[in-house]
Residue, then its C-alpha position, 0 to 999 in steps of 0.5 A: x919087751x920086758x917091763x922096766x924094773x926101775x920105773x918110778x911113778x913120776x916117770x910113768x906119769x910123764x910118759x902117759x902124758x904123751x898119750x893125752x893123760x893129764x893129772x886131775x887130782x892127787x890124794x896122798x902119793x896117788x895121782x889120778x890121770x884122765x884121758x879124754x881121747x877115745x872116750x874118757x878114761x881114768x887111771x890111778x898111778x902111785x908116786x912110788x919109787x920104784x913101782x911094783x911090777x904087778x902095779x905097773x903091769x895092771x896100769x899098762x894093761x888098763x891103758x892099752x885096753x882103752x887105746x886098743x894096744x897090746x902091752x908090747x905096742x904100748x911099751x914101744x910107744x912109751x919107752x922108744 
């Protein structure tokens, strides 16, 4: 599955909440999300519109690695 090209940071935050992430703090336009499922994990998401492809790929790779999912499996969970 291809990475979405028009995804904004706020939409990504809503989708990551499905995986148990919650906003723990905000500095400027960047949100820090924390998940306590399968151990504690932090990820920073910029509230930019749209997110750059490299930024989105890095966030998804970090989340996928923490949850033991490939990028395609994670995309299926988040966008289907």
